[in-house]
C-alpha positions in Angstrom: 98.0 92.9 80.4 102.0 93.4 79.4 101.6 96.8 80.4 99.3 97.0 83.3 101.8 94.1 84.4 104.5 96.6 84.4 102.7 99.3 85.7 101.8 97.4 88.9 105.5 96.3 89.3 106.4 100.1 89.2 104.0 100.9 92.0 105.2 98.0 94.1 108.8 99.6 93.5 107.5 102.5 94.4 105.6 101.6 97.4 109.3 100.0 98.3 111.3 103.3 98.0 108.4 104.7 100.1 108.7 102.1 102.9 112.2 100.7 102.8 114.6 103.6 101.6 115.1 105.0 104.8 115.6 101.9 106.8 119.7 102.1 106.6 119.7 106.0 107.2 117.4 105.8 110.0 119.9 106.1 112.6 122.0 109.1 110.8 118.4 111.2 111.5 117.5 109.5 114.7 120.9 110.1 116.4 120.7 113.7 115.1 123.9 113.1 112.7 122.0 114.1 109.6 119.2 116.3 108.7 115.7 114.5 107.0 117.0 115.6 103.7 120.5 114.6 103.7 119.9 111.2 104.9 116.8 110.4 102.3 119.3 112.1 99.7 122.1 109.6 100.8 119.6 106.5 101.0 118.7 107.1 97.0 121.8 106.8 95.8 123.4 104.1 97.9 120.4 101.9 97.1 120.7 102.8 93.8 124.0 101.1 93.5 122.7 98.2 95.2 120.2 97.7 92.1 123.2 98.4 89.8 125.1 95.1 91.7 122.1 93.3 91.8 122.2 93.3 88.1 125.4 90.9 88.5 125.6 89.3 91.9 121.7 88.7 93.2 120.2 85.6 90.2 119.5 83.7 93.0 116.9 85.8 94.2 115.3 86.6 91.1 114.7 83.0 91.0 113.6 82.4 94.4 111.0 85.3 93.9 109.8 84.0 89.7 108.2 81.5 92.3 109.3 79.0 90.4 109.0 75.4 92.2 106.8 76.9 94.8 103.8 76.8 92.3 104.1 75.2 88.6 105.8 76.7 85.7 102.6 77.0 83.5 101.1 79.0 86.4 104.4 81.5 86.2 103.8 82.3 82.7 100.3 83.5 83.1 100.2 87.2 82.6 96.9 87.0 84.8 99.3 85.6 87.9 102.0 87.7 87.7 99.3 90.9 87.2 97.5 89.4 90.7 101.3 89.4 92.7 102.1 92.9 91.7 99.2 94.5 92.5 98.4 92.9 96.1 102.3 93.6 96.6 101.3 96.8 95.7 97.8 97.9 97.6 99.4 96.5 100.8 103.1 98.3 100.6 101.2 102.1 99.7 98.7 101.1 102.3 101.5 100.4 104.9 103.5 103.1 104.1 100.3 105.9 104.1 100.3 104.8 108.0 104.0 105.0 108.6 104.6 101.2 109.0 108.0 99.6 108.4 106.9 96.5 106.2 108.5 93.8 104.8 108.4 93.9 100.7 109.5 90.3 101.1 106.3 89.8 103.1 104.1 90.9 100.7 105.5 89.3 97.9 105.5 86.0 99.6 102.0 86.6 100.7 100.7 87.7 97.0 102.8 84.4 95.6 100.8 82.2 98.1 97.3 83.8 97.5 97.2 83.6 94.0 98.9 80.6 93.6 97.1 78.8 95.9 93.7 80.0 94.3 95.0 78.6 91.0 96.3 75.5 91.5 99.1 74.0 94.1 102.1 75.4 96.1 105.1 73.5 97.5 105.0 73.5 100.9 108.6 72.4 101.4 110.2 74.9 99.0 107.2 77.9 100.9 109.6 76.3 104.3 113.0 76.4 103.4 113.1 79.1 100.9 110.7 81.3 102.1 109.2 81.0 105.9 112.4 80.2 107.5 114.2 82.9 106.3 111.7 84.7 107.1 111.4 83.8 111.1 115.0 83.4 111.8 116.2 86.6 110.9 114.7 89.2 113.1 115.4 86.9 116.2 119.0 86.7 114.7 119.1 90.3 114.1 118.2 91.3 117.8 121.1 89.2 118.8 123.8 90.7 116.4 122.5 94.1 116.9 123.0 93.8 120.4 126.5 91.9 120.3 127.8 94.4 118.2 127.0 97.1 120.2 128.6 95.6 123.2 131.8 94.9 121.3 131.7 98.3 119.7 131.0 100.1 123.1 133.7 97.8 125.5 136.2 98.9 122.7 135.0 102.7 122.4 134.0 102.7 118.9 130.6 103.7 119.6 130.8 106.6 121.6 127.5 108.3 122.8 128.4 111.8 121.4 129.4 112.2 117.7 132.9 113.0 116.7 134.6 113.1 112.9 135.5 109.4 112.2 131.9 108.3 113.9 130.5 110.8 111.6 132.3 109.0 108.5 131.7 105.4 109.8 128.5 106.2 110.6 127.5 107.5 107.0 129.3 104.7 105.0 128.0 101.8 107.3 124.2 103.6 106.7 125.4 103.5 102.7 126.6 99.9 103.1 122.8 99.1 104.5 120.9 100.8 101.6 123.7 99.1 99.5 122.7 95.9 100.4 118.7 96.4 100.7 119.1 97.7 97.2 120.5 94.2 96.0 118.4 92.5 98.1 114.7 93.7 97.2 115.7 94.6 93.7 115.7 91.1 92.1 112.3 90.2 94.0 110.5 92.5 92.4 112.2 91.9 88.7 111.2 88.4 89.1 107.1 89.7 88.3 108.7 91.4 85.0 110.2 88.0 83.5 107.0 87.3 81.8 107.4 90.9 80.3 109.2 89.9 77.3 110.7 93.4 76.5 111.7 94.5 80.0 113.3 91.4 81.4 117.0 91.4 83.0 119.4 94.7 83.2 116.2 96.9 81.3 113.9 95.3 84.2 116.3 96.3 87.1 116.5 99.9 86.0 113.2 100.8 86.0 112.5 99.1 89.3 115.7 101.3 90.5 114.1 104.6 89.4 111.1 103.6 91.0 112.7 103.3 94.4 114.3 106.2 94.2 111.2 108.1 93.4 109.6 106.7 96.3 112.0 106.8 98.6 112.6 111.0 97.9 108.9 111.5 97.9 106.5 109.2 100.1 109.3 108.3 102.8 108.5 111.0 105.5 105.5 109.2 107.7 107.8 105.7 108.1 110.9 108.0 108.7 109.4 108.9 111.6 108.3 105.3 113.0 112.1 104.3 112.5 114.1 107.6 113.7 112.1 108.0 116.7 109.6 105.2 117.4 111.4 102.4 117.8 113.6 103.0 120.5 116.1 106.6 121.9 119.9 105.9 120.0 122.5 108.1 120.3 125.5 107.7 117.3 127.1 104.9 118.1 124.1 103.0 118.9 123.2 103.9 115.2 126.7 102.9 114.2 126.2 99.7 115.7 122.6 99.2 114.0 123.6 99.7 111.0 126.7 97.4 110.9 124.2 94.9 112.4 122.1 95.3 109.3 124.6 95.3 106.5 126.5 92.1 107.8 123.0 90.2 107.6 121.3 91.4 105.1 124.9 91.1 102.7 125.4 87.5 103.5 121.9 86.8 102.9 122.4 88.0 99.3 125.4 86.0 98.6 123.5 83.0 99.6 120.3 83.8 97.6 118.3 84.1 101.0 115.2 85.9 100.9 115.4 88.1 104.1 113.5 91.0 104.7 115.5 94.3 105.4 113.0 95.4 107.5 113.0 92.6 110.1 116.7 92.9 110.2 117.0 96.6 110.6 114.2 97.0 113.1 115.7 94.1 114.7 118.8 95.6 115.3 117.6 98.7 116.4 115.3 96.5 119.1 118.5 94.3 119.8 120.4 97.8 121.0 117.1 98.9 122.5 117.3 96.2 124.7 120.6 96.4 125.5 120.0 100.0 126.6 116.6 99.6 127.7 115.2 102.4 125.9 113.3 100.0 123.2 109.9 101.2 122.8 107.3 98.9 123.4 104.3 101.0 122.2 105.4 101.4 118.8 107.4 98.3 119.0 104.6 96.0 119.0 102.2 97.4 116.8 105.0 97.4 114.0 105.5 93.6 114.7 101.8 93.3 114.0 101.9 94.6 110.7 104.3 92.5 110.4 102.2 89.6 110.8 99.2 91.4 109.1 100.8 92.0 105.8 101.6 88.4 104.2 97.9 87.3 104.8 96.4 90.5 103.7 98.6 90.5 100.6 97.4 86.3 100.0 93.8 87.9 100.1 94.4 90.5 97.9 96.3 88.7 94.9 93.5 85.9 95.2 90.9 88.3 94.9 93.1 90.1 92.0 93.4 86.4 90.3 89.9 86.0 90.6 88.6 88.6 89.6 90.5 88.0 86.4 89.3 84.6 86.0 85.6 86.1 86.3 86.4 88.8 83.1 88.5 85.9 80.7 86.6 84.7 77.9 
């Protein structure tokens, strides 16, 4: 069972890398600043650095996504519960990535915790609202506003030009790396929490395994989501991409320090959308299906986790 849990968590991490690594560098590719291969390599490197930082700076998220307080402690210790949560998040993440939807691992893990938790016993509604639902609802709205404001300020100060310059390219690369770093630090402990019950792979060892799987997913399977993020949310020039990255890095890093489980997907897409609304280049025919995918993933992962948990119980002695 412990081996199965480990494999399931690796699948979650691979799907996370495939679906989310490119979010930080989408503006580099979408604005024509660099090629797809250079962007995806930069994403893998800086995300891995964020994973390492998570070992020291993300204890709050590790505790939150262990399920402690959300479901009974006795349930968290059950291998079947952990396997059901990890399997549901992995299946949902791979499915969304296959169709090119940039979805939230936070949503999928939250839904999986709820699905298996409700079927098994009880879920703390107050903990669910304060630690999960409220940050997930507020972060994309805040990202839209912050993305628009930062772009307008940078535009006014002539720090976000429409064309590439050597200085802007450097700042653009650094801001993309900052987003990937913040994302690695934000997402790694959420998945590592599922390994807390695996005695020989907890703590730093678990996070290193997750970092490797995330890097592999981003390098091998990111192309479909990359097309959506780079070209189908909004038209963008280098200055707009730089502004979107600054907004995303600011919000996600703040959430990391505060231990809030925001979705990097929500923040990055929200920042891009805020700029798209400001410039009237938002591509709503793509944005609306992406928003719908966000709504669907949480209940879908809850149903899949509940089904895995029930199936496992039926085979238990």
